[in-house]
DOSEPA-271249 format. One record per atom (N, C-alpha, C): residue number from 1; residue in three letters; atom name; z, y, x. Coordinates in steps of 0.02 Angstrom, whole numbers, plus 50000, padded with zeros to 5 digits. Each point is the difference from the previous one (the first is absolute). Example, Ala and Ser with C-alpha at 12.3 -4.5 7.8 and 13.67 -1.06 7.14 Angstrom:
BEGIN
   resi   resn   name       z       y       x
      1    Ala      N   50390   49716   50660
      1    Ala     CA   50000   50059   49955
      1    Ala      C   50000   50060   50045
      2    Ser      N   49964   50053   49982
      2    Ser     CA   50003   50059   50042
      2    Ser      C   50037   50055   49961
This chain:
BEGIN
   resi   resn   name       z       y       x
      1    Met      N   49827   49645   51194
      1    Met     CA   50010   50061   49963
      1    Met      C   50072   50025   50008
      2    Thr      N   50006   50064   50010
      2    Thr     CA   50066   50031   50006
      2    Thr      C   50031   50005   49931
      3    Gln      N   50065   49980   49995
      3    Gln     CA   50034   50003   49935
      3    Gln      C   50050   50056   49997
      4    Gly      N   50006   50041   50053
      4    Gly     CA   50047   50055   50000
      4    Gly      C   49969   50062   49969
      5    Asn      N   50043   50045   49975
      5    Asn     CA   49978   50065   49973
      5    Asn      C   49948   49992   49946
      6    Gln      N   50010   49952   49956
      6    Gln     CA   49953   49993   49944
      6    Gln      C   50013   50054   49948
      7    Glu      N   49948   50035   49981
      7    Glu     CA   50007   50053   49951
      7    Glu      C   49933   50018   49971
      8    Ile      N   50002   50036   49944
      8    Ile     CA   49939   50024   49967
      8    Ile      C   50007   50075   49992
      9    Asn      N   49951   50036   50027
      9    Asn     CA   49999   50073   49995
      9    Asn      C   49946   50021   49951
     10    Val      N   50019   50041   49951
     10    Val     CA   49952   50027   49953
     10    Val      C   49970   50063   50032
     11    Arg      N   49936   49997   50016
     11    Arg     CA   49969   50057   50033
     11    Arg      C   49982   50054   49949
     12    Pro      N   50007   50064   50017
     12    Pro     CA   49985   50054   49953
     12    Pro      C   49929   49995   49973
     13    Asn      N   49994   49991   49935
     13    Asn     CA   49935   49994   49967
     13    Asn      C   49955   49947   50033
     14    Gly      N   50032   49951   50030
     14    Gly     CA   49963   49948   50036
     14    Gly      C   50029   49931   49988
     15    Pro      N   49987   49954   50046
     15    Pro     CA   50017   49930   49989
     15    Pro      C   50073   49983   50013
     16    Tyr      N   50017   49937   49990
     16    Tyr     CA   50064   49973   50021
     16    Tyr      C   49990   49972   50071
     17    Leu      N   50038   50024   50046
     17    Leu     CA   49996   49976   50069
     17    Leu      C   50056   49949   50011
     18    Val      N   49980   49939   50012
     18    Val     CA   50047   49945   50008
     18    Val      C   50008   49984   50074
     19    Arg      N   50061   50003   50023
     19    Arg     CA   50014   49990   50071
     19    Arg      C   50046   49939   50011
     20    Gly      N   49995   49970   50058
     20    Gly     CA   50045   49947   50020
     20    Gly      C   49975   49930   49988
     21    Gly      N   49935   49992   49992
     21    Gly     CA   49972   49933   49992
     21    Gly      C   50022   49965   49936
     22    Val      N   50007   50038   49946
     22    Val     CA   50020   49970   49936
     22    Val      C   49944   49956   49973
     23    Pro      N   50013   49937   49984
     23    Pro     CA   49948   49956   49973
     23    Pro      C   49970   50029   49936
     24    Leu      N   49934   49993   49994
     24    Leu     CA   49964   50023   49941
     24    Leu      C   49970   49939   49965
     25    Val      N   50017   49991   49936
     25    Val     CA   49979   49941   49963
     25    Val      C   49971   50020   49932
     26    Arg      N   49963   49954   49971
     26    Arg     CA   49974   50008   49933
     26    Arg      C   50045   49961   49952
     27    Lys      N   50019   50032   49945
     27    Lys     CA   50042   49968   49950
     27    Lys      C   49972   50012   49931
     28    Ser      N   50005   49950   49957
     28    Ser     CA   49976   50008   49932
     28    Ser      C   50046   49965   49951
     29    Gln      N   49994   50018   49937
     29    Gln     CA   50042   49971   49948
     29    Gln      C   49970   49934   49976
     30    Val      N   50044   49951   49987
     30    Val     CA   49981   49939   49966
     30    Val      C   50013   50013   49926
     31    Met      N   49948   49990   49959
     31    Met     CA   50004   50019   49930
     31    Met      C   50002   49938   49955
     32    Ser      N   50033   50007   49943
     32    Ser     CA   50002   49947   49950
     32    Ser      C   49935   50002   49959
     33    Glu      N   49992   49951   49957
     33    Glu     CA   49941   49999   49957
     33    Glu      C   49999   50058   49951
     34    Tyr      N   50057   50032   49992
     34    Tyr     CA   50006   50057   49954
     34    Tyr      C   49994   50067   50037
     35    Gly      N   49986   49998   50065
     35    Gly     CA   49994   50061   50039
     35    Gly      C   50066   50028   50022
     36    Glu      N   50052   49960   50001
     36    Glu     CA   50066   50022   50022
     36    Glu      C   50010   49982   50074
     37    Pro      N   50026   50047   50039
     37    Pro     CA   50013   49983   50071
     37    Pro      C   50057   49951   50006
     38    Leu      N   49990   49949   50040
     38    Leu     CA   50051   49948   50009
     38    Leu      C   50032   50001   50069
     39    Asp      N   49959   50015   50050
     39    Asp     CA   50024   49996   50069
     39    Asp      C   49952   50038   50045
     40    Trp      N   50017   50002   50064
     40    Trp     CA   49956   50029   50050
     40    Trp      C   49972   49944   50044
     41    Gln      N   49938   50010   50023
     41    Gln     CA   49973   49955   50050
     41    Gln      C   49974   50039   50059
     42    Asn      N   50008   49971   50059
     42    Asn     CA   49976   50030   50061
     42    Asn      C   49929   49976   50012
     43    Asp      N   49952   50047   50001
     43    Asp     CA   49930   49983   50007
     43    Asp      C   49975   50005   50072
     44    Gly      N   50047   50004   50047
     44    Gly     CA   49981   49998   50070
     44    Gly      C   50007   50067   50035
     45    Pro      N   50004   49997   50067
     45    Pro     CA   50011   50061   50039
     45    Pro      C   49935   50039   50010
     46    Val      N   50009   50064   50012
     46    Val     CA   49946   50044   50023
     46    Val      C   50011   50008   50075
     47    Asp      N   49947   50005   50038
     47    Asp     CA   50005   50005   50073
     47    Asp      C   50052   50053   50019
     48    Pro      N   50055   49978   50031
     48    Pro     CA   50055   50047   50014
     48    Pro      C   49986   50045   50060
     49    Gln      N   50029   50059   49998
     49    Gln     CA   49995   50047   50055
     49    Gln      C   50069   50029   50014
     50    Glu      N   50011   50026   50059
     50    Glu     CA   50064   50031   50015
     50    Glu      C   50011   50062   49957
     51    Val      N   49947   50040   49992
     51    Val     CA   50001   50060   49958
     51    Val      C   49937   50000   49958
     52    Tyr      N   50007   50014   49935
     52    Tyr     CA   49941   50003   49957
     52    Tyr      C   50011   50051   49944
     53    Ala      N   49946   50026   49974
     53    Ala     CA   50003   50051   49948
     53    Ala      C   49971   49972   49935
     54    Leu      N   50038   50006   49947
     54    Leu     CA   49979   49974   49934
     54    Leu      C   49981   50057   49954
     55    Cys      N   49946   49991   49963
     55    Cys     CA   49975   50051   49955
     55    Cys      C   50051   50019   49946
     56    Arg      N   50007   50064   49989
     56    Arg     CA   50045   50027   49948
     56    Arg      C   49962   50038   49947
     57    Cys      N   49939   50021   50014
     57    Cys     CA   49962   50041   49953
     57    Cys      C   49962   49958   49950
     58    Gly      N   49991   49936   50014
     58    Gly     CA   49964   49955   49955
     58    Gly      C   49925   49999   50009
     59    Gln      N   49974   50038   50048
     59    Gln     CA   49927   50007   50005
     59    Gln      C   49970   49969   50063
     60    Ser      N   50041   49970   50042
     60    Ser     CA   49973   49970   50061
     60    Ser      C   49950   49945   49983
     61    Lys      N   49948   49996   50041
     61    Lys     CA   49951   49945   49993
     61    Lys      C   50022   49939   50040
     62    Ser      N   50057   50006   50034
     62    Ser     CA   50025   49946   50042
     62    Ser      C   50070   49978   49978
     63    Lys      N   50014   50004   49935
     63    Lys     CA   50065   49981   49974
     63    Lys      C   50020   49931   50025
     64    Pro      N   50063   49990   50017
     64    Pro     CA   50056   50046   49990
     64    Pro      C   50008   50052   50055
     65    Phe      N   49955   50001   50049
     65    Phe     CA   50008   50045   50056
     65    Phe      C   49969   50069   49985
     66    Cys      N   50027   50050   50032
     66    Cys     CA   49974   50068   49994
     66    Cys      C   49935   50007   50040
     67    Asp      N   49951   50034   49971
     67    Asp     CA   49938   50014   50036
     67    Asp      C   49986   50075   50007
     68    Gly      N   50051   50040   49985
     68    Gly     CA   49992   50073   50005
     68    Gly      C   49975   50033   49937
     69    Ser      N   49991   49963   49946
     69    Ser     CA   49974   50029   49938
     69    Ser      C   50044   50056   49973
     70    His      N   50065   49996   50013
     70    His     CA   50045   50052   49975
     70    His      C   49982   50068   50027
     71    Ser      N   49978   50003   50062
     71    Ser     CA   49980   50064   50030
     71    Ser      C   49935   50026   49969
     72    Gln      N   49952   49955   49991
     72    Gln     CA   49935   50020   49973
     72    Gln      C   50006   50023   49927
     73    Leu      N   50047   49970   49964
     73    Leu     CA   50007   50017   49929
     73    Leu      C   50051   50055   49987
     74    Gly      N   50036   50020   50051
     74    Gly     CA   50052   50051   49991
     74    Gly      C   50058   49974   49960
     75    Phe      N   50018   49938   50011
     75    Phe     CA   50056   49969   49964
     75    Phe      C   50065   50038   50012
     76    Glu      N   50036   50015   49946
     76    Glu     CA   50065   50032   50004
     76    Glu      C   50050   49961   49958
     77    Ser      N   50059   49993   50025
     77    Ser     CA   50051   49963   49963
     77    Ser      C   50069   50027   50014
     78    Asp      N   50028   50035   49950
     78    Asp     CA   50070   50020   50005
     78    Asp      C   50043   49937   49993
     79    Glu      N   50052   49994   50039
     79    Glu     CA   50042   49941   49998
     79    Glu      C   50058   50011   49953
     80    Ala      N   49994   49970   49941
     80    Ala     CA   50046   50015   49945
     80    Ala      C   50055   49948   49991
     81    Ala      N   50001   49948   50041
     81    Ala     CA   50050   49947   49992
     81    Ala      C   50070   50027   50012
     82    Asp      N   50047   49977   49962
     82    Asp     CA   50070   50020   50005
     82    Asp      C   50030   49972   50064
     83    Thr      N   50034   50040   50038
     83    Thr     CA   50030   49977   50063
     83    Thr      C   50075   49985   49992
     84    Ser      N   50026   50001   49939
     84    Ser     CA   50068   49977   49989
     84    Ser      C   50001   49924   50005
     85    Thr      N   50057   49969   49991
     85    Thr     CA   50005   49928   50010
     85    Thr      C   49995   49961   49934
     86    Phe      N   49984   49936   50008
     86    Phe     CA   49998   49955   49942
     86    Phe      C   50067   50003   49964
     87    Gly      N   50054   49999   50037
     87    Gly     CA   50067   50001   49970
     87    Gly      C   50013   50061   49958
     88    Gln      N   49971   50057   50019
     88    Gln     CA   50009   50061   49963
     88    Gln      C   49958   50002   49936
     89    Arg      N   49945   49964   49999
     89    Arg     CA   49953   50003   49944
     89    Arg      C   50006   49943   49951
     90    Lys      N   50031   49946   50018
     90    Lys     CA   49998   49938   49961
     90    Lys      C   50034   50006   49932
     91    Lys      N   49977   49958   49954
     91    Lys     CA   50035   49987   49938
     91    Lys      C   50023   49928   50003
     92    Val      N   50057   49985   49970
     92    Val     CA   50029   49933   50004
     92    Val      C   49998   49967   49931
     93    Phe      N   49977   49938   49999
     93    Phe     CA   49997   49960   49939
     93    Phe      C   50041   49936   50012
     94    Glu      N   50053   49992   49962
     94    Glu     CA   50046   49944   50013
     94    Glu      C   49986   49942   49952
     95    Gly      N   50009   49940   50028
     95    Gly     CA   49999   49938   49962
     95    Gly      C   50062   49960   50018
     96    Pro      N   50010   49944   49967
     96    Pro     CA   50060   49960   50015
     96    Pro      C   50006   49980   50073
     97    Asp      N   49943   49980   50031
     97    Asp     CA   50003   49974   50068
     97    Asp      C   49955   50038   50049
     98    Ile      N   49975   50058   49979
     98    Ile     CA   49957   50039   50045
     98    Ile      C   50005   50074   49983
     99    Glu      N   49992   50040   50051
     99    Glu     CA   49996   50073   49991
     99    Glu      C   49933   50021   50029
    100    Ile      N   49956   50025   49956
    100    Ile     CA   49933   50021   50020
    100    Ile      C   50001   50075   50014
    101    Arg      N   49971   50019   50056
    101    Arg     CA   49996   50071   50018
    101    Arg      C   49926   50020   50001
    102    Asp      N   49987   50054   49965
    102    Asp     CA   49931   50020   49986
    102    Asp      C   49989   50073   50020
    103    Asp      N   49956   50011   50047
    103    Asp     CA   49979   50068   50019
    103    Asp      C   49927   50007   49979
    104    His      N   49989   50021   49939
    104    His     CA   49932   49999   49972
    104    His      C   49954   50051   50033
    105    Ser      N   50027   50046   50039
    105    Ser     CA   49957   50047   50035
    105    Ser      C   49956   49965   50053
    106    Leu      N   50020   49939   50018
    106    Leu     CA   49962   49962   50050
    106    Leu      C   49947   49954   49970
    107    Cys      N   49999   49994   49934
    107    Cys     CA   49959   49949   49966
    107    Cys      C   49926   50013   50010
    108    Met      N   49963   49945   50018
    108    Met     CA   49927   50005   50005
    108    Met      C   49967   49951   49952
    109    His      N   50037   49974   49951
    109    His     CA   49974   49961   49945
    109    His      C   49965   49935   50022
    110    Ser      N   50034   49963   50043
    110    Ser     CA   49972   49936   50023
    110    Ser      C   50007   49946   49946
    111    Gly      N   50048   50007   49955
    111    Gly     CA   50005   49956   49942
    111    Gly      C   50044   49939   50007
    112    Phe      N   50035   49993   50057
    112    Phe     CA   50041   49941   50010
    112    Phe      C   50064   50000   49959
    113    Cys      N   50018   50056   49970
    113    Cys     CA   50064   50006   49965
    113    Cys      C   49998   49973   49929
    114    Gly      N   49942   49976   49977
    114    Gly     CA   49996   49975   49932
    114    Gly      C   49943   49952   49989
    115    Thr      N   50000   49969   49942
    115    Thr     CA   49946   49956   49979
    115    Thr      C   49977   50024   49932
    116    Arg      N   49954   49964   49971
    116    Arg     CA   49976   50019   49933
    116    Arg      C   50054   49989   49947
    117    Leu      N   50054   49964   50018
    117    Leu     CA   50052   49983   49953
    117    Leu      C   50065   50038   50010
    118    Thr      N   50015   50020   50062
    118    Thr     CA   50065   50030   50013
    118    Thr      C   49998   50040   50064
    119    Asn      N   50057   50028   50020
    119    Asn     CA   50005   50035   50064
    119    Asn      C   50072   49994   50025
    120    Ile      N   50012   50022   50062
    120    Ile     CA   50065   49988   50030
    120    Ile      C   50056   50038   49964
    121    Trp      N   49984   50057   49969
    121    Trp     CA   50052   50038   49965
    121    Trp      C   50025   49963   49938
    122    Glu      N   49954   49964   49967
    122    Glu     CA   50020   49958   49944
    122    Glu      C   50034   49936   50024
    123    Met      N   49976   49973   50055
    123    Met     CA   50025   49936   50025
    123    Met      C   50071   50006   50028
    124    Arg      N   50020   50060   50022
    124    Arg     CA   50064   50006   50035
    124    Arg      C   50059   49979   49957
    125    Ser      N   49995   50006   49935
    125    Ser     CA   50056   49981   49956
    125    Ser      C   50012   49925   50001
    126    Lys      N   49951   49962   50025
    126    Lys     CA   50007   49927   50004
    126    Lys      C   50006   49977   50072
    127    Ser      N   50021   50045   50044
    127    Ser     CA   50002   49984   50071
    127    Ser      C   50055   49950   50018
    128    Asn      N   50044   49983   49952
    128    Asn     CA   50049   49947   50013
    128    Asn      C   49969   49931   49993
    129    Asp      N   49936   49997   49979
    129    Asp     CA   49961   49938   50003
    129    Asp      C   49967   49998   50068
    130    Ser      N   50013   49947   50039
    130    Ser     CA   49977   49997   50070
    130    Ser      C   49925   50004   50005
    131    Glu      N   49963   49971   49953
    131    Glu     CA   49927   50002   50003
    131    Glu      C   49975   50071   49987
    132    Val      N   50029   50034   49953
    132    Val     CA   49981   50069   49986
    132    Val      C   50017   50044   50060
    133    Leu      N   50058   49991   50028
    133    Leu     CA   50020   50039   50058
    133    Leu      C   49952   49990   50058
    134    Ala      N   49980   49938   50013
    134    Ala     CA   49954   49986   50055
    134    Ala      C   49932   50033   49987
    135    Glu      N   49978   50002   49938
    135    Glu     CA   49936   50032   49984
    135    Glu      C   50004   50076   50009
    136    Ile      N   50055   50030   49979
    136    Ile     CA   50009   50072   50010
    136    Ile      C   49998   50017   50074
    137    Ile      N   50037   49962   50040
    137    Ile     CA   50002   50013   50072
    137    Ile      C   49930   49993   50031
    138    Ala      N   49963   49949   49980
    138    Ala     CA   49933   49990   50028
    138    Ala      C   49954   50058   49981
    139    Met      N   50006   50025   49939
    139    Met     CA   49958   50056   49977
    139    Met      C   50017   50063   50039
    140    Ile      N   50064   50013   50011
    140    Ile     CA   50021   50059   50037
    140    Ile      C   49978   49996   50073
    141    Asp      N   50008   49941   50030
    141    Asp     CA   49981   49991   50070
    141    Asp      C   49926   50012   50012
    142    Arg      N   49958   49991   49948
    142    Arg     CA   49927   50008   50008
    142    Arg      C   49978   50072   49988
    143    Cys      N   50046   50043   49979
    143    Cys     CA   49983   50071   49989
    143    Cys      C   49982   50032   50067
    144    Pro      N   49937   50020   50011
    144    Pro     CA   49980   50022   50066
    144    Pro      C   50029   50067   50022
    145    Ser      N   50014   50043   49952
    145    Ser     CA   50024   50067   50017
    145    Ser      C   50075   50005   50009
    146    Gly      N   50036   49946   49981
    146    Gly     CA   50073   50004   50002
    146    Gly      C   50029   50043   49945
    147    Thr      N   49960   50013   49948
    147    Thr     CA   50026   50035   49942
    147    Thr      C   50061   49965   49972
    148    Leu      N   49997   49934   50000
    148    Leu     CA   50054   49959   49973
    148    Leu      C   50036   49962   50055
    149    Thr      N   50066   50002   49998
    149    Thr     CA   50042   49960   50044
    149    Thr      C   50056   49972   49957
    150    Tyr      N   50042   49959   50031
    150    Tyr     CA   50054   49971   49961
    150    Tyr      C   50060   49983   50044
    151    Thr      N   50056   49991   49966
    151    Thr     CA   50060   49972   50031
    151    Thr      C   50031   49952   49950
    152    Leu      N   50036   49951   50025
    152    Leu     CA   50029   49949   49957
    152    Leu      C   50073   50015   49982
    153    Glu      N   50023   50058   50019
    153    Glu     CA   50067   50022   49981
    153    Glu      C   50000   50075   49989
    154    Arg      N   50041   50023   49957
    154    Arg     CA   50001   50071   49981
    154    Arg      C   50016   50043   50061
    155    Asp      N   49957   50049   50011
    155    Asp     CA   50006   50047   50056
    155    Asp      C   49996   49965   50068
    156    Gly      N   49968   49941   50002
    156    Gly     CA   49993   49963   50062
    156    Gly      C   49943   50025   50043
    157    Glu      N   49992   49970   50058
    157    Glu     CA   49945   50017   50045
    157    Glu      C   49935   49974   49972
    158    Ile      N   49947   50040   50007
    158    Ile     CA   49934   49978   49979
    158    Ile      C   49978   49939   50040
    159    Ile      N   49970   49952   49965
    159    Ile     CA   49973   49940   50032
    159    Ile      C   49924   50008   50004
    160    Glu      N   49973   50001   50060
    160    Glu     CA   49928   50010   50010
    160    Glu      C   49968   49936   50025
    161    Pro      N   49936   49989   49981
    161    Pro     CA   49964   49942   50028
    161    Pro      C   49988   50009   50074
    162    Asp      N   49995   49945   50036
    162    Asp     CA   49987   50001   50072
    162    Asp      C   49926   50007   50011
    163    Leu      N   49977   50060   50015
    163    Leu     CA   49929   50015   50007
    163    Leu      C   49984   50018   50073
    164    Pro      N   49942   49980   50024
    164    Pro     CA   49981   50015   50070
    164    Pro      C   49983   50073   50009
    165    Lys      N   50005   50023   50061
    165    Lys     CA   49976   50068   50017
    165    Lys      C   49924   49997   50004
    166    Glu      N   49967   50026   49948
    166    Glu     CA   49927   49999   49999
    166    Glu      C   49974   50050   49950
    167    Val      N   49935   50013   50007
    167    Val     CA   49963   50043   49954
    167    Val      C   49952   49956   49961
    168    Gly      N   50006   50001   49934
    168    Gly     CA   49956   49961   49958
    168    Gly      C   49951   50044   49964
    169    Val      N   49937   49978   49996
    169    Val     CA   49948   50036   49963
    169    Val      C   49986   49961   49936
    170    Ile      N   50010   50032   49943
    170    Ile     CA   49989   49969   49935
    170    Ile      C   49931   50021   49975
    171    Pro      N   49956   49953   49981
    171    Pro     CA   49933   50019   49977
    171    Pro      C   50003   50048   49940
    172    Asn      N   49962   50054   50005
    172    Asn     CA   49996   50050   49947
    172    Asn      C   50068   50032   49985
    173    Gly      N   50047   49994   50047
    173    Gly     CA   50067   50025   49989
    173    Gly      C   50029   50032   50063
    174    Pro      N   50066   50005   50002
    174    Pro     CA   50032   50039   50053
    174    Pro      C   50008   49961   50066
    175    Ile      N   50031   50034   50047
    175    Ile     CA   50023   49970   50062
    175    Ile      C   50073   49981   49990
    176    Trp      N   50016   49938   50017
    176    Trp     CA   50067   49974   49988
    176    Trp      C   50036   49990   50066
    177    Ile      N   50053   50039   50010
    177    Ile     CA   50039   49998   50062
    177    Ile      C   50063   49959   49988
    178    Thr      N   50013   49951   50042
    178    Thr     CA   50060   49960   49992
    178    Thr      C   50039   49996   50066
    179    Gly      N   50064   49982   49993
    179    Gly     CA   50041   49988   50058
    179    Gly      C   50038   50060   50027
    180    Gly      N   50002   50054   49963
    180    Gly     CA   50039   50058   50022
    180    Gly      C   49968   50041   50054
    181    Ile      N   49935   50010   49997
    181    Ile     CA   49964   50042   50049
    181    Ile      C   50006   50073   49978
    182    Pro      N   50022   50045   50044
    182    Pro     CA   50008   50070   49981
    182    Pro      C   49933   50033   49983
    183    Val      N   50000   50042   49949
    183    Val     CA   49941   50039   49980
    183    Val      C   50018   50074   50008
    184    Gln      N   49966   50033   50046
    184    Gln     CA   50013   50070   50015
    184    Gln      C   49949   50044   49964
    185    Arg      N   50023   50043   49955
    185    Arg     CA   49956   50048   49967
    185    Arg      C   49974   50051   50050
    186    Ser      N   49944   50031   49982
    186    Ser     CA   49971   50050   50044
    186    Ser      C   50031   50069   49990
    187    Asp      N   50034   50009   49943
    187    Asp     CA   50021   50068   49982
    187    Asp      C   50075   50010   49996
    188    Gly      N   50038   49955   50032
    188    Gly     CA   50072   50010   49995
    188    Gly      C   50039   49937   50013
    189    Pro      N   50056   49991   49965
    189    Pro     CA   50043   49943   50013
    189    Pro      C   49966   49934   49984
    190    Pro      N   50019   49947   50034
    190    Pro     CA   49970   49935   49988
    190    Pro      C   50021   49972   49933
    191    Leu      N   49961   49952   49975
    191    Leu     CA   50022   49963   49942
    191    Leu      C   50056   49953   50019
    192    Glu      N   50041   49983   49952
    192    Glu     CA   50052   49951   50013
    192    Glu      C   49968   49935   50024
    193    Thr      N   50026   49972   50053
    193    Thr     CA   49974   49937   50026
    193    Thr      C   50025   49943   49957
    194    Arg      N   49953   49963   49970
    194    Arg     CA   50017   49946   49954
    194    Arg      C   49961   49936   50017
    195    Asn      N   50023   49946   49972
    195    Asn     CA   49969   49935   50012
    195    Asn      C   49931   49995   49971
    196    Arg      N   49988   50037   49945
    196    Arg     CA   49936   49997   49965
    196    Arg      C   49977   50070   49982
    197    Val      N   49939   50016   50018
    197    Val     CA   49971   50066   49986
    197    Val      C   49926   49991   49985
    198    Thr      N   49974   50035   49949
    198    Thr     CA   49928   49999   49987
    198    Thr      C   49972   50070   50009
    199    Leu      N   49948   50006   50041
    199    Leu     CA   49970   50064   50016
    199    Leu      C   49931   50006   49967
    200    Cys      N   49987   50059   49974
    200    Cys     CA   49936   50014   49967
    200    Cys      C   49942   49996   50050
    201    Arg      N   49945   49969   49979
    201    Arg     CA   49939   50003   50039
    201    Arg      C   49939   50017   49959
    202    Cys      N   50011   50020   49936
    202    Cys     CA   49944   50025   49960
    202    Cys      C   49993   50076   50006
    203    Gly      N   50053   50033   50025
    203    Gly     CA   49998   50072   50010
    203    Gly      C   50019   50040   49939
    204    Ala      N   50021   49967   49945
    204    Ala     CA   50010   50036   49938
    204    Ala      C   50071   49995   49972
    205    Ser      N   50046   49969   50035
    205    Ser     CA   50068   49994   49975
    205    Ser      C   50032   50069   49992
    206    Ser      N   50044   50006   49950
    206    Ser     CA   50037   50062   49990
    206    Ser      C   50064   50000   50041
    207    Lys      N   50014   49945   50035
    207    Lys     CA   50062   49993   50038
    207    Lys      C   49986   49983   50073
    208    Thr      N   49945   50026   50026
    208    Thr     CA   49981   49984   50068
    208    Thr      C   50056   50014   50049
    209    Pro      N   50007   49959   50053
    209    Pro     CA   49954   49946   50017
    209    Pro      C   50012   49935   49963
    210    Leu      N   50047   49998   49952
    210    Leu     CA   50013   49939   49964
    210    Leu      C   49948   49988   49945
    211    Cys      N   49988   49937   49985
    211    Cys     CA   49955   49980   49946
    211    Cys      C   50036   50008   49934
    212    Asp      N   49964   50025   49949
    212    Asp     CA   50029   50006   49933
    212    Asp      C   49958   49963   49947
    213    Gly      N   49953   49958   50024
    213    Gly     CA   49959   49961   49954
    213    Gly      C   49936   50033   49978
    214    Thr      N   49986   50060   50024
    214    Thr     CA   49940   50037   49980
    214    Thr      C   49936   49962   50017
    215    His      N   50001   49959   50053
    215    His     CA   49940   49962   50019
    215    His      C   49972   49960   49941
    216    Lys      N   50045   49976   49956
    216    Lys     CA   49977   49962   49942
    216    Lys      C   49966   50046   49949
    217    Asp      N   50028   50059   49990
    217    Asp     CA   49973   50047   49951
    217    Asp      C   49931   50025   50019
    218    Ile      N   49988   50008   50065
    218    Ile     CA   49937   50029   50022
    218    Ile      C   49949   49947   50021
    219    Gly      N   50019   49937   49996
    219    Gly     CA   49954   49946   50019
    219    Gly      C   49986   49998   50074
    220    Phe      N   50050   50014   50041
    220    Phe     CA   49991   50000   50072
    220    Phe      C   49973   49933   50023
    221    Ser      N   49948   50001   50041
    221    Ser     CA   49969   49939   50024
    221    Ser      C   50006   49995   50075
    222    Ala      N   50036   49950   50022
    222    Ala     CA   50008   49986   50072
    222    Ala      C   50011   49925   50009
    223    Pro      N   49947   49960   49983
    223    Pro     CA   50007   49928   50009
    223    Pro      C   50000   49983   50074
    224    Tyr      N   50020   49940   50015
    224    Tyr     CA   49999   49978   50070
    224    Tyr      C   49929   50003   50025
    225    Ser      N   49992   50022   50063
    225    Ser     CA   49934   50004   50030
    225    Ser      C   49981   49931   50027
């Protein structure tokens, strides 16, 4: 497989066209007995191709791949995602030993930022406890959209998890892009290239092509085939 020129193109009112032999894998959340997400697991690869098209309208019978349903249904999608940078949009939450940066416009409600008892915004005041700090970092690193990032010194460089260049398909959820693969919008400037990006595949996000969690509200169904 060729690893050069890896990119994702959002086709006008159509699919995501993935170029450059980007690996395609299935990923799912590991849940606690209380229904809280704890971690991610890799459920295995999907037959890779040099170029492939992934459904964006949510109606393909061959999910995650496009089968042309968008054309038959007259799917239309204005691309409303903000093309400014994370740095321009972020809010900063400081703790003794960590600085959390939050761009909530990217949030797709995966749930890794909290438990039934607490969340990282409450925990940050105790970040001078090494165990609490390690838990905050692990929770942030599992955020699929990159809504949350952190640095261990004030105004320091963001520390990102080491993620492979790949496309992950989450059952009944979005497409998860990792490793800094560029995403080119169909209607103008590209999105900021980031280590973690979640793309809508239910067709109903208000921030297309990014996921905003609407798949949960509408009961989007796209289990592994």
